[in-house]
Structure formats: C-alpha cells, structure tokens
N, C-alpha and C positions, 0 to 999 in steps of 0.2 A: 167541970173540961163537960163538954156534951157529949153523948156516946155517938159511936161510929154507925153511921148508918148500915143496917143489914142490909142490903144490894152488893154495899163496898165489899163486905166480909165475903161473899157468896161469892164473888169475882175474883177477891183474890184466891179462896181455895178451889175453884174451879184453875186458875193458871197454876195451880201448884203441881194438881192432881192430875191435869196434862202433861205438865213436866215429866214428874215422875213416869208417868204413862211413857212417854217418848223416851226419856231414859233406859227403862227395861225393857221395850221394842228392840233401841237399839242393839244394847249389848246382847240380847238374845238373839237377836239376826245377825250378829257378828259370831255367834259362839254356838250358833243352832248346830252343823256341820258336828263342833266337836262333841255338844251335850249325847246328838241322838246316835253318835259315835259310825256314823257311814260315812265321813271324807277322809281319803288319804293324806298323811301328813310327807310334804318333802322340805329339803333345804339345797340349799346354793351357796356359792361364796362370790363375793364380787370383787374387783379391785380397786374400784371405783367409789365416789361419795355416795351414799343413798338421801342426801337431802332432798325435803321434797315426799318420800317415800315413808306413810307411816304405816301403823299395826290396822287389819283392816280394808288395805286397798288392795285393790281385785287383781284378780288374777287372770288376764285374759289370754286366750289360743287363736292367731289371728282375727282378734275384735270379738270374739266371742267367750263372753263369761263365764270361767269354770273352778273360779273358789276366789280363796282371800289369804290375805299374812297375816299370819298368827305372829311373829315374833322376828326382833330385828336386834343383833348382838354383833361382837366382837370374837372373833376367831380365836383372838389369845384371853379371853374371859370365857367362854363356853367351853372351849377345849384347853383350859390352863393345863399345864402340866405335860402335854402330850402332842406341842409344840416345839423346833427346835431354836428359839430363842426371838429376840428381837432382829437378827441378823437373816432371819430365813422369810425372804417373803409371804410364804403361807401363811406366818405370824399376823401379818396386817392387813386379813381379809378380812370383808363384814360377812356376817352372816343372816342370809335371810330363810324362814322358815314357813312355808305357806301350804295353805290345807284345801285339796282338791276334790270334788263331786264326782265321784267315778260314772255317774247316771249320766254330766255332761258329758266328762272328756273322753270313760270310755275305761277298759280295762285291758289295755294294750301291757304287758310287761315293761318298766321302766327302761329296763337292763336291754333290751333288743331297741327302744326308739333312740335309746341314748348313742347305740354304735348305727343307727343310723341317719342320726344330728339332730336328737333333739335338745333344743340348750332353749335358756332364759334370757332374757337382757331387762335393763330397765328403762321404759319408755314415759314419757312425759305428754300429760292429756293438753293441749294445743300452749293455751295464753295463760291457765289457770296457774300453772308451777307445780301441779299437784300429779305423781308418779304413780304406776302404777308396773306391776310385771307381768312382761309378754313373754308369750311361751311359741315359739315357731321351731321346725326345721330350718338348717342351714345345713353349708358344706362339711362333710366333719374332717375333710382333710384340711380345710384353710384353720379350723379350729376343733384341733384338737383338744381331748381329756387330759389335765392336766392333774398328776398324782399328789397326793395330801399324805403327811404325815400321822392321820389319825383316820381309828373307823369311824365314817359317819354316821350319828343315832339313827336317821331315818335316811330311806334309800336319796341318793342325791342327783341332781340333774345340772351338770354341769352351765356354767354363765358365758356369755361372750360379750363385749365390751358395748354398750349402748350407741346408738347413732351419736348425739350430744359430745360423749367422750371422746369417739372413733374423729370427728372434727376436730375438738381439740386437742387431742394428739397430733395430727393433721397441721394445725396451724402450729403449735407449739415446735415441731420439727422443722415449720417454716421458715419460722422467725429463729429458731436457731443456726440453721443454715444461713438465714440474711444476718443475722448476726457476726458470725463467722464470716462473712465477704468484708473486702476493705473496701468499704463506700470511697472512701477518698481517693483511693488509688483510680477505682473506674473514674471517678467524675474528673479527674487530671486526665487521665487519657482519655477520655471523650472531647475534651477541649483540647488536648493538644491536637486532635485528629480532625476535629471542627476548625481550627486555626489552619492546617496544612490545607484543608478542603478549599476556604477560602481565600490563603494564598494561590493556592493553584488556578483556582476561578478567576480571581481577580486581577492578578499579576502576568506575567512572562512564561508561567508552568504548561506541563502539557496538557493540560483541560483546556487552560482556556485557548493554545492556539489551537485545539482539536474542536472547542465548538466555533473559532474565529473561520476554520476552513471547512467544517459543517457549512457556516452560515451564506460561504463562497458560493459553496457545491449547490446550494439550496437555490440560490438565485440565478443559478447560470441552469439548472435544472429547469427552472419556472419559465426563462426569456426561452429554453429550446421548445419548450412545453407551449406556449402562446406564439412560438416561429411556426411550431407546424403542422402544416394542412393534416388536421386529426380527422377532418371531414372526409378528406379524398383517401384516408389512410382506410377509414373505418367504412369507407363503400368500396375498396378493392377486397380488404379482408370480406366483405360479405357477400360481393360477386366470387370470390373464389370459395368461401364455406359451399353457394350456391353451387357452382360447378360440380366441386367436391362431394356434394349430395346426390345430384343428377348422373356421375362417374360412379357411385355409390349402388344406385337406382338401378342402373345398366345393368352393373356385375351383379346386380342380384336376379334380374331379370336373365340373365343371361346364364346363371348356377341353376335356375328353377327352368329351364328352357328343355324341351324333350333332348335333343343333340348331347348335355351335358349329361344327361338320366340316362341315354344311349348308351356312349360313351364309357358311363359307369357301370353301366348291366356288360357290356363289351371287353370292358376291362377284369370284372369279375368271374367273366366265362374262362379267357385267358390265362387269369390265375390258377382256377380251376382245372384247367388242361394241367398248364405248368407244374401243378401240386399232383397229378396224376401222372404225367411223365415222371417226375421226379420220384416218384412211387416206384414206376416201373425201371427206375436206371438203374437198381442193383442187381436184378435180374437179369440185366440186358449186357451187364457186366460180367456177371458170372459165364454166361454164355457165349463172350468171347474169348473169356481164358479158358474154356473149354473149346473152342475150334480153334485156337491159339497153340495149347497144350496138341491137337487131334493133325495139324500143321505140320508143326514140329516133330513129332513122330514120325510121321508120312514124309518127310524130308529126309529124314534120316536114314530110313530103307531105303529110299529112293539114293540117296548117295553111296548106300553100300552094295548097292546091285548094280549101278554104273561105275564103278571102279576097274571091274574087272575089264568090263566091253569096252573102257578107254584108254585101257594098255592095249588091249590087242587091238582097235582101231589106230593106236600111235605106231603097233609095229606093221600093220598093214600099209599104211601110210609110207613105213621108210621103205618097206619092199616096194611098195611102186615108185616110190622117187630113185631106186636105185636101177629098176627094172628103167623108168623113162631115162635115166642119163644114159645105162648101155644103149638103147636104140639110138639115141640120140647120137652116139660115138661112131658105134658100129650098127646101120641096121640091116645090113643083108646076112653080117656073121650071125645076128639074133634069130635070123629066120631062116637061115641056110645050113647054119656048120657052127664048127668049134671058132672059137676067138683065133685070131692071128696071134704068132708068138709074137715076143715080146719085142724090139728091136734092139740090133746092136750096137753097141757102143762104134762109134768110127772114129780112129785116132789118127 
C-alpha cells in the first residue's frame, strides 16, 4: 500500500489540534467565573418546561448579559427528603442555578432586590428555539414570593411564568371555557332566531308591516318634498334671517349709543343715592321714635293740666246757663230785687 502523503497528515493534525483548542476554550469560557471565584451563584424554581434551555445559556438583565446557567435539575432530586411528597406542587418544580458576574450586575443585596420585585423568567431567542434566563423587575403584588419547604443552598430569586407560558395558559383557559359551552344549543337557538326573523320579514309579521308602512311614509314624504316650493321657502327664510340680522345690528347700535350709557350712569347714580338713603334710614327711624316718645310725654302732661280747667269751665258754663235762664224768666227781678213769691194754688 502506498504511504499517504505528508500534507494530508499535517492537515488532519491541524484540524484535531484546532478542535481540541476550541473545546478547551469553550469549557474555560463557561467555567471562567467558577474558576476565578468572582461570580455569585443564585437559584430559582419554575413550574414550566425548560426545553431549549441548556447549561451555559446566557442570563440577561433587560438584554444585557450578566451571567450563565450552571445547572438544571429537579427539585425532587436535588432536595430529596426535604419535599412534602408528590402531592405537593413544590416537589414538581424545576431547579435552575446560574452564576452572575457582580462587576456587570452590581452588588445590591438580593433580598432587597427581591422585595422590590426582582424576578427571573425563561425567554426565547427568536425563531431558533434556544432559551435564556431573563432577569427584570415586575410588580411584587402581582407576582408574590411563594414559600418552599426547604432551605435553598444558594440565594433564591423567585421566578414568574414566561410570556409563552402565559399565552399558552390563557389559550388553555379559553379552550376550556369553549369546551364547556353548549355549541349545539347555541347553534340551534341562533337558527331559530334566524327563522323567526325571516318569517317576520317575509310574511305578515310586525317587521314586514312596519317596513311596508315605512316605505309608504317615505314615498309620501318624497312626493311632499317634490311638490313643495322649496326655493320660495328658502328665499323667505333667507329674507327673515337678513331682517333678524338687521334688527340685531340695530339693537347693538342702540345699546352702544350714548343714551343707553347715560341711562346706565343715571341708574347707577340713583342706585348709589338709594343705597345712601337706605343706610340713613335707621337713624331717621330712631329720631322719629324719640320724637314720638317726647310728643306722647308732652300730651300726657297737657291732659293732666287741662283736666281741672275743663271741670271749672264746665261749672262756670252751668252757672252761666242758670243765670241766663233766670234773666229770661224774670229780668226785672234779676236787676232790681228779690224774686217774687211763688204763685198760690187756686182751687
């Protein structure tokens, strides 16, 4: 057998050495943080499948690479003996451990970040099917931290469902509700409604009668519109609008004239005078009350003084009346002597 040419051996050797170098470099790249001791290890637990996520997958914080996935496993295996059995949902979780470079992520205490809403989720890299770990802040009230019955070996960052898992769960809930619906009954009911509507429209039903009456009304309205003198009505309306505009302009001119301004000024002055008079009215009323009390007091005193005078005048008037009566009866006796004796009775 002829010996192989030396260039072929050289090429094979170079390819083998290059493959070994690439493999060693890849391993060193994946474990560089572990060997150097500068990376921090964390762990999380997810309820969904981790298909497409492998050891070495990137860990990104809002798209920025900050670490690598170091371990994938099952909680029931890693924490065997510390779970509550297969009936407990926590024993069905998938364990994900990942290393983070603090020089790229920062040194914020993970407990404070978790309280502020730091969570991890599985994300997909487009159409390739490969997945990675995405770290971001969410609403802690919407995604609270759930308790687990074991003590994590590394600091724990809670997880939230991935976007694909949320969409899938929503679709499953929708399909479940659709499956619970009575589709046949709904179709039968819709068919019955359509038959009733068809009967109402095509027969002697209320809808058909209403449509015929509406058609008659529209025809009558069309005839009335065609027979009406719309042009004359429009002209009348335009003329009335012009007159209304002229009247409005005249009213505006009147309101803007000096007579209205003077009248407004006089009304304002009269209102001011009236306000002043009203302000003085209480003092005038008080003075009138004082005057009335004075007059009432003076009248009382006058009545007290006139009482005796009136009695004396009454007595004097009575005396004068008697004297006048005596003079009338016997004027001579009143002037020259005593009165005559009374006449004797003659029997």
